[in-house]
C-alpha positions in Angstrom: 18.6 60.6 -9.9 19.3 58.3 -7.1 19.5 54.5 -7.5 17.6 52.2 -5.2 19.4 49.5 -3.3 17.6 46.2 -4.2 20.0 43.7 -2.7 17.6 42.1 -0.2 14.6 41.5 -2.4 15.8 38.1 -3.7 16.6 36.9 -0.1 13.1 38.0 1.1 11.4 36.2 -1.8 13.4 33.0 -1.1 12.5 33.1 2.6 8.9 33.5 1.7 9.1 30.5 -0.7 10.8 28.1 1.7 7.6 26.9 3.5 5.9 26.2 0.1 9.0 24.3 -1.2 9.2 22.2 2.0 5.5 21.4 2.0 5.7 20.3 -1.6 8.7 18.0 -0.9 6.9 16.5 2.1 3.7 15.9 0.1 5.6 14.3 -2.8 7.4 12.0 -0.3 4.2 11.2 1.4 2.4 10.2 -1.8 5.4 8.1 -2.8 5.5 6.3 0.5 1.7 5.6 0.2 2.3 4.1 -3.3 5.1 1.9 -1.9 2.8 0.7 0.9 0.1 0.0 -1.6 2.4 -2.1 -3.7 3.6 -4.0 -0.6 0.0 -4.8 0.4 -0.8 -6.0 -3.1 2.3 -8.2 -3.3 1.6 -9.7 0.1 -2.0 -10.5 -0.8 -1.1 -11.9 -4.2 1.6 -14.1 -2.7 -0.7 -15.5 0.0 -3.4 -16.3 -2.6 -0.8 -18.0 -4.7 0.4 -20.1 -1.7 -3.3 -20.9 -0.8 -4.2 -22.1 -4.3 -1.0 -24.2 -4.6 -1.6 -25.9 -1.2 -5.4 -26.5 -1.1 -5.0 -30.0 0.2 -3.2 -28.9 3.4 -5.0 -28.5 6.8 -5.6 -25.0 8.2 -4.7 -23.2 4.9 -6.9 -20.2 5.9 -4.9 -19.7 9.1 -1.6 -20.1 7.2 -2.6 -17.5 4.6 -3.7 -15.1 7.4 -0.4 -15.6 9.2 1.6 -15.0 6.0 -0.3 -11.7 5.5 0.2 -10.7 9.2 3.9 -11.6 9.1 4.5 -9.4 6.1 2.3 -6.5 7.2 3.2 -6.4 10.9 4.0 -2.7 11.1 0.6 -1.3 10.1 -1.8 0.4 12.4 -5.0 -1.5 11.7 -5.6 -4.4 9.4 -8.6 -6.4 8.4 -8.1 -9.8 6.7 -10.7 -11.9 5.0 -9.7 -15.3 3.5 -12.0 -17.6 1.5 -11.0 -21.1 0.3 -12.9 -23.7 -1.7 -12.0 -26.8 -3.7 -10.5 -24.9 -6.6 -10.7 -21.3 -5.4 -8.8 -19.1 -3.1 -9.5 -15.4 -2.3 -7.9 -12.9 0.2 -9.0 -9.4 0.9 -6.9 -7.1 3.1 -7.8 -3.6 4.3 -5.0 -1.5 5.8 -5.2 1.9 7.4 -2.3 4.0 6.0 -1.2 7.1 8.0 1.1 9.4 6.1 3.8 11.7 7.3 1.5 14.6 7.8 -1.8 12.8 7.3 -2.6 14.3 3.9 -2.8 10.8 2.5 -4.6 9.3 5.4 -6.7 6.6 3.7 -7.5 2.9 3.6 -5.5 0.6 1.3 -7.7 -2.3 0.1 -6.3 -5.2 -1.9 -8.2 -8.3 -3.0 -6.9 -11.1 -5.1 -8.5 -14.4 -6.1 -7.2 -17.5 -7.7 -8.9 -20.5 -9.3 -7.9 -23.6 -11.1 -9.4 -24.2 -14.6 -8.3 -27.2 -16.6 -5.3 -27.7 -14.4 -4.1 -24.1 -14.9 -3.9 -21.7 -12.0 -5.0 -18.1 -12.7 -4.5 -15.3 -10.1 -6.4 -12.1 -10.7 -6.9 -8.8 -8.8 -10.4 -8.1 -7.9 -11.5 -4.6 -8.9 
């Protein structure tokens, strides 16, 4: 009996699998970058609300909070900022358009935090 030459089968299988492996790596990287951007937006909004509740007595605190958010999120495509201030209450809501590497995670990132003062204690919470 004659033996078959199977030397190229592994190479062909590997070449057929390369696009799938590359696509999976790009997708994992894209989701990771989206999570990093989500965390960055959350931290920025939380810090601006913290600044706002600690400086309620200053003039133009709304504009200052908006400029803090804009300074930290200046490399995003589109951004919507809503800031609300009261005597013992501060709230900020930010909506950012996230475009991924290959647009598989093309979505809006929305973050909203509020802070209030009760009995002299400041509490900062994420609005769900």
